[in-house]
C-alpha positions in Angstrom: -13.0 19.0 19.7 -11.4 16.6 22.1 -10.2 13.3 20.8 -10.2 9.9 22.5 -7.3 8.5 20.3 -4.6 10.0 18.1 -3.6 7.7 15.2 -0.3 8.6 13.6 -0.3 7.3 10.0 -3.2 7.3 7.5 -2.2 4.1 5.6 -4.4 0.9 5.7 -3.6 0.1 9.3 -4.2 3.6 10.7 -7.3 4.3 8.6 -8.8 0.9 9.5 -8.3 1.3 13.2 -9.7 4.8 13.0 -12.7 3.6 11.1 -13.4 0.9 13.6 -13.0 3.3 16.5 -15.4 5.8 14.9 -18.0 3.2 14.2 -17.8 2.1 17.8 -18.5 5.7 19.0 -15.0 6.9 19.8 -13.5 10.2 18.5 -10.3 9.3 16.7 -7.9 11.8 15.1 -5.8 10.6 12.1 -2.5 12.5 11.3 -0.4 11.9 8.2 2.3 14.0 6.6 1.1 13.1 3.1 -1.8 14.6 1.2 -4.1 11.8 -0.1 -4.4 10.3 -2.6 -0.6 9.9 -2.5 1.8 7.7 -4.4 2.7 4.5 -2.6 5.4 2.5 -4.3 5.1 -1.3 -4.4 3.0 -3.2 -1.9 0.1 -3.5 -4.3 -0.4 -7.2 -3.8 -3.0 -8.1 -1.1 -4.3 -11.5 0.1 -8.0 -12.4 0.8 -7.1 -12.4 4.5 -5.8 -8.8 4.2 -9.0 -7.7 2.5 -11.0 -9.5 5.2 -9.0 -7.6 7.9 -10.0 -4.3 6.5 -13.5 -5.6 5.7 -13.4 -5.1 1.9 -15.4 -7.3 -0.4 -13.3 -7.5 -3.6 -16.6 -7.8 -5.7 -17.8 -4.5 -4.4 -14.5 -2.5 -4.2 -14.9 0.4 -6.7 -11.4 0.8 -7.8 -8.6 -1.2 -9.6 -8.5 -4.8 -8.3 -7.3 -7.9 -10.2 -7.8 -11.4 -8.8 -4.7 -13.6 -9.2 -5.4 -17.4 -9.4 -1.8 -18.3 -10.3 1.8 -17.1 -9.9 4.9 -17.6 -12.0 8.3 -17.6 -10.3 11.5 -17.4 -12.4 15.0 -18.0 -10.9 18.3 -18.7 -12.7 16.6 -19.7 -15.9 14.0 -22.0 -14.5 10.3 -21.0 -14.3 7.7 -22.5 -12.0 3.9 -21.8 -12.0 1.5 -22.5 -9.1 -2.2 -22.3 -9.7 -5.1 -22.2 -7.2 -8.8 -23.0 -7.6 -9.8 -19.5 -6.2 -8.0 -16.2 -6.0 -4.9 -16.4 -3.7 -4.3 -12.7 -3.9 -5.4 -9.5 -5.6 -3.5 -6.7 -7.4 -4.5 -3.2 -6.4 -3.1 0.4 -6.7 -2.1 1.6 -3.3 -2.8 5.3 -4.1 -6.5 4.3 -4.7 -6.7 1.7 -2.0 -5.3 3.8 0.8 -7.3 6.8 -0.1 -10.5 4.8 -0.2 -9.9 3.5 3.3 -9.0 6.9 4.7 -12.2 8.4 3.2 -14.2 5.6 4.7 -12.8 6.5 8.1 -13.6 10.1 7.6 -17.2 9.2 6.6 -17.6 7.2 9.8 -16.7 10.3 11.9 -12.9 10.2 12.2 -11.1 13.5 12.2 -8.6 13.1 9.3 -5.9 15.7 9.0 -3.4 15.2 6.2 -0.3 17.3 5.3 0.5 17.4 9.0 3.9 16.0 9.9 4.4 14.5 13.4 7.8 15.6 14.8 7.6 14.3 18.3 5.6 12.0 20.7 5.6 12.0 24.5 3.6 9.7 26.7 2.7 10.3 30.4 0.5 8.4 32.8 -2.4 10.8 31.9 -2.1 11.5 28.2 -0.1 11.2 25.0 1.2 14.4 23.6 1.9 14.6 19.8 4.0 17.4 18.4 3.4 18.4 14.8 4.8 21.1 12.5 1.6 23.1 13.3 1.3 22.7 17.0 0.7 20.1 19.7 -2.2 17.7 20.3 -3.2 15.5 23.2 -5.4 12.4 23.7 -5.5 9.6 26.3 -4.2 7.2 23.7 -1.8 7.4 20.8 -1.5 4.6 18.1 1.5 4.4 15.9 0.6 3.3 12.3 3.3 5.2 10.5 5.0 2.3 8.8 8.8 2.6 8.2 10.3 4.8 10.9 7.0 5.6 12.5 7.5 8.6 14.9 5.5 6.8 17.6 7.7 3.7 17.4 10.8 5.9 17.3 9.7 7.8 20.4 9.0 4.6 22.3 12.2 2.8 21.2 10.6 0.2 19.0 12.6 0.5 15.8 15.4 -2.0 15.3 18.8 -0.6 14.6 19.3 -3.5 12.1 16.4 -2.5 9.9 17.3 -2.3 6.2 16.2 0.2 3.7 14.6 -1.3 0.6 14.7 0.6 -2.6 11.7 0.3 -4.9 10.8 1.6 -8.3 7.5 1.3 -10.2 6.0 2.2 -13.5 2.5 2.1 -14.8 1.5 1.8 -18.5 -2.1 2.2 -19.7 -2.8 -0.4 -22.3 -4.6 0.1 -25.6 -7.8 -2.1 -25.7 -6.4 -4.4 -28.4 -3.2 -4.9 -26.3 -5.3 -5.7 -23.3 -7.2 -8.3 -25.2 -3.9 -9.9 -26.3 -2.6 -10.0 -22.7 -5.9 -11.3 -21.1 -4.5 -14.8 -20.7 -1.8 -13.4 -18.4 -3.9 -11.2 -16.2 -4.5 -13.9 -13.5 -0.8 -14.6 -12.9 1.8 -12.1 -11.9 5.4 -13.0 -12.5 8.3 -12.8 -10.1 11.8 -12.6 -11.5 14.2 -13.2 -8.6 17.7 -11.9 -8.8 20.6 -14.5 -8.4 21.7 -13.1 -5.0 18.1 -13.2 -3.7 18.3 -9.6 -2.7 15.9 -8.2 -5.3 13.1 -9.0 -7.7 11.1 -7.7 -10.7 7.4 -8.2 -10.7 5.5 -7.3 -13.9 1.7 -7.7 -13.4 -1.4 -6.6 -15.3 -4.4 -5.1 -13.4 -7.7 -4.6 -15.0 -9.2 -1.2 -14.0 -12.7 -1.0 -12.7 -15.1 -0.8 -15.7 -15.9 2.8 -15.0 -12.3 3.8 -15.0 -11.1 2.9 -18.5 -8.6 0.4 -19.9 -6.3 -2.0 -18.0 -3.1 -0.9 -16.5 0.3 -2.8 -16.5 2.3 -2.4 -13.2 5.7 -3.5 -12.1 8.2 -2.9 -9.4 11.9 -3.7 -8.6 13.4 -3.6 -5.2 16.9 -3.8 -3.9 19.4 -4.3 -6.6 17.2 -2.6 -9.2 20.1 -1.9 -11.6 21.6 -5.4 -11.7 21.8 -7.1 -15.0 19.2 -9.8 -14.1 15.7 -8.6 -15.2 17.0 -5.2 -16.3 15.9 -5.8 -19.9 12.3 -6.0 -18.7 12.8 -2.8 -16.7 13.2 -0.6 -19.8 10.1 1.4 -19.5 7.8 1.1 -22.5 6.5 4.2 -24.4 3.7 5.9 -22.5 4.8 4.7 -19.1 5.5 7.0 -16.2 7.8 6.5 -13.2 6.0 7.1 -9.9 
């Protein structure tokens, strides 16, 4: 099968562009080194605009999604809360969200190949050649959607030498029904605990699973400076949680 476009990266950007190309009649090929559903640490907080970009109706999305109508920010002992009349963002689980979008692209006709690592990219006036650990592929167009250190961006010289690595850790704890009821008043407002040097944060949040998928889930993440004293008391994983 000949492809019109090779999309490197099966995350939300790559899967959405492949889905739109396929629905328009093109023949896109999506390549990703991971096998989906795969773990995606952090980045589980999306805005209504982001959902609109990927054409997802939060009321019809079949997986974990929690509307947030407030947000609490804590810094140096002070806490501030902002509240909105409608959801300002939504909590999701990226392993579900990304897999859902990739399956949507495949259902529209995109050729999705996971577990295939791209090791090189070369572009000529006539075609783009993509080298993988299982051979070479060609198409008139290549799209880089590989996120951090995307091989397409790297081959074309579009990665900044000043780019910093951000370290993240996340745990998920499934809540007992009675505990979920007790925490219900806090489900609409994630909390951000910012470290004193502004180089890291903790973000405990509670996401209610889709009704067909059981009890709610409590999620959290810490980025750069994860082992600093500020917020570390919260980061002691509760019984039943699992690091992912």
